[in-house]
C-alpha positions in Angstrom: -26.1 52.7 24.4 -22.5 51.6 23.6 -22.0 48.0 24.8 -18.4 48.7 25.6 -17.6 50.7 28.7 -13.8 50.5 28.2 -11.9 50.3 25.0 -8.2 50.5 24.6 -6.0 50.0 21.6 -2.2 49.2 21.5 -1.6 50.5 25.0 2.1 50.7 26.0 3.7 51.9 29.2 7.3 52.6 29.8 9.2 53.9 32.8 12.7 55.2 32.9 15.1 53.5 35.3 18.2 55.7 35.2 19.1 55.7 31.5 17.2 52.6 30.7 13.5 52.5 29.5 11.6 49.7 31.1 8.6 48.5 29.1 5.8 47.4 31.5 2.9 47.1 29.0 3.6 46.2 25.3 0.7 46.8 22.9 -2.4 45.9 25.0 -5.7 46.0 23.0 -8.8 45.3 25.0 -12.6 45.9 25.1 -14.7 45.5 28.2 -18.5 45.4 28.1 -20.8 47.1 30.5 -21.6 44.8 33.4 -18.8 42.3 32.6 -16.7 40.6 35.2 -13.0 40.4 34.2 -10.1 38.9 36.0 -6.6 40.0 35.1 -4.1 37.2 36.0 -0.4 36.6 35.6 2.8 36.4 37.5 4.2 39.2 39.6 5.8 41.9 37.4 3.5 41.0 34.4 1.9 44.5 34.4 -1.4 43.8 36.1 -1.5 46.7 38.4 -0.2 49.1 35.8 -2.9 48.0 33.4 -5.6 48.5 36.1 -4.3 51.9 36.9 -4.6 52.9 33.2 -8.0 51.3 32.8 -9.1 53.3 35.9 -7.6 56.6 34.5 -5.2 56.8 37.4 -2.3 56.7 35.0 -1.8 57.5 31.4 -0.2 55.1 28.8 3.0 56.1 27.1 1.3 55.4 23.8 -2.0 54.1 22.5 -5.7 55.1 22.9 -8.1 54.5 25.8 -11.7 55.4 26.2 -13.7 54.9 29.4 -17.4 55.4 29.0 -16.6 57.5 25.9 -14.1 59.7 27.7 -10.5 59.9 26.4 -7.6 60.1 28.8 -6.4 63.3 27.1 -8.7 65.5 29.2 -7.7 67.8 32.0 -6.6 66.2 35.3 -9.5 68.0 37.0 -12.0 66.5 34.6 -10.5 63.0 34.9 -10.4 63.3 38.7 -14.1 64.2 38.9 -15.0 61.4 36.5 -12.9 58.8 38.5 -14.5 59.8 41.8 -18.0 59.8 40.3 -17.8 56.7 38.0 -15.0 54.4 39.2 -14.6 52.7 42.5 -11.3 51.3 43.6 -10.1 48.7 46.2 -6.5 47.7 46.7 -4.5 45.0 48.5 -3.7 47.6 51.2 -6.9 49.2 52.3 -5.9 52.9 52.4 -8.4 53.9 55.0 -7.8 57.2 56.7 -6.7 56.3 60.3 -8.2 59.3 62.1 -11.8 58.7 60.7 -14.4 56.1 61.6 -15.4 53.3 59.4 -18.6 55.2 58.4 -16.7 58.4 57.7 -14.2 56.6 55.5 -17.1 55.2 53.5 -18.5 58.7 53.1 -15.2 60.3 52.0 -15.6 60.1 48.2 -19.0 61.7 48.4 -17.7 64.4 50.6 -15.0 65.2 48.1 -17.7 65.6 45.4 -19.6 67.9 47.8 -22.7 65.7 47.7 -25.6 66.2 50.2 -24.2 65.1 53.6 -27.4 63.7 54.9 -28.0 61.6 51.7 -24.3 60.5 51.8 -24.6 59.4 55.4 -27.8 57.5 54.6 -26.1 55.7 51.7 -23.0 54.9 53.9 -25.2 53.3 56.5 -26.9 51.2 53.8 -23.5 50.1 52.5 -21.9 49.3 55.9 -25.0 47.1 56.6 -24.6 45.4 53.2 -21.0 44.5 54.0 -22.0 43.2 57.4 -20.4 45.8 59.6 -23.2 48.0 60.8 -22.0 47.4 64.4 -18.5 48.7 63.6 -19.6 52.0 62.1 -18.0 54.2 64.8 -14.8 52.2 65.0 -11.5 53.5 63.7 -9.5 51.4 61.2 -7.0 50.4 63.9 -9.9 48.7 65.7 -10.8 46.6 62.7 -9.4 43.3 61.4 -7.9 43.1 57.9 -11.0 41.5 56.5 -13.2 44.2 58.1 -11.0 47.0 56.7 -11.2 45.5 53.2 -15.0 45.4 53.5 -15.1 49.0 54.5 -12.8 49.9 51.6 -15.2 48.1 49.3 -18.2 50.0 50.7 -16.3 53.2 50.2 -15.6 52.3 46.6 -19.4 52.0 46.0 -20.6 55.2 47.8 -20.9 57.2 44.6 -22.6 54.3 42.7 -19.8 53.8 40.2 -20.3 52.2 36.8 -16.9 50.5 37.2 -15.3 48.8 40.2 -11.5 48.0 40.0 -10.0 45.7 42.6 -6.2 45.3 42.6 -5.4 42.1 44.5 -8.2 42.6 47.0 -7.5 39.4 48.8 -3.7 39.6 48.6 -3.3 40.7 52.2 -5.9 38.3 53.7 -5.9 34.7 54.8 -7.6 32.2 52.5 -10.9 32.0 54.4 -11.2 35.7 54.8 -10.3 36.3 51.2 -13.0 34.0 50.0 -15.6 35.9 52.0 -14.4 39.2 50.5 -14.6 37.9 47.0 -18.1 36.4 47.6 -19.1 39.8 49.0 -17.7 41.6 45.9 -19.6 39.2 43.6 -22.8 39.7 45.6 -22.5 43.5 45.4 -21.8 43.3 41.7 -25.0 41.3 41.2 -26.9 43.9 43.3 -25.5 47.0 41.7 -24.6 45.7 38.2 -21.3 47.5 38.0 -18.5 46.4 35.6 -15.9 44.5 37.7 -12.2 44.3 36.8 -9.9 42.6 39.3 -6.3 41.6 39.3 -5.4 38.4 41.2 -2.8 35.6 41.4 -5.6 33.3 42.7 -7.1 31.0 40.0 -10.1 30.3 42.2 -10.9 34.0 42.4 -10.3 34.4 38.7 -12.7 31.6 37.9 -15.5 33.5 39.5 -15.3 36.1 36.6 -16.9 35.7 33.2 -13.6 36.4 31.5 -9.9 35.8 32.4 -7.1 37.8 30.8 -3.6 36.5 31.4 -0.7 38.9 31.2 2.8 37.7 30.8 5.7 40.1 30.4 3.4 43.1 29.6 1.4 41.3 26.9 -1.9 39.5 26.8 -1.0 35.8 26.5 -4.4 34.3 26.7 -8.1 35.2 27.1 -10.6 32.7 28.5 -14.4 33.2 28.5 -16.4 35.8 26.7 -17.6 39.3 27.4 
């Protein structure tokens, strides 16, 4: 088995703003091992979210090569979409829960998209909502949940298909300090339980220090790497 679940070489990303090309990522080369915990840090505008979107195959680089579990990003969008839904879980600063569905239904949604067995998906969703400490809130709508509760539901949703990779983009950015600490502790506990590869972007050094490796981005480039994979 290949030790590296993500490999990218000389990744660049440019956007066009009117007639001006804006370089967001400038020659990023990075390998991430299976089961590794990686924090991507750096100031706002450094390219953290853009890098995470590319590592999660939600966006394509302008140039460079990326492989995720052996798959190249030059595949059809349908193939990439199926792979993302099956193998990569995502959580964001804003929870992106569907407001008209209950907490339990939101957790089940990625498995429904993959047309998995509904009974098995519901059973797994009940297990996950218990693991994030919200079994009593299963039938509540997102509007009836606090920010911390919504983020925990989003984390459970990210894990419904047993992904190999969990990508969290500023998962505590919209939470107060105490709630954010609980969410990070939950993510770390779930990583230990499920042994997924964790990649998270954060401004918070305390959060970053919980990961085995820290990668600092400055102006679209890797400035420093601390720890080992």
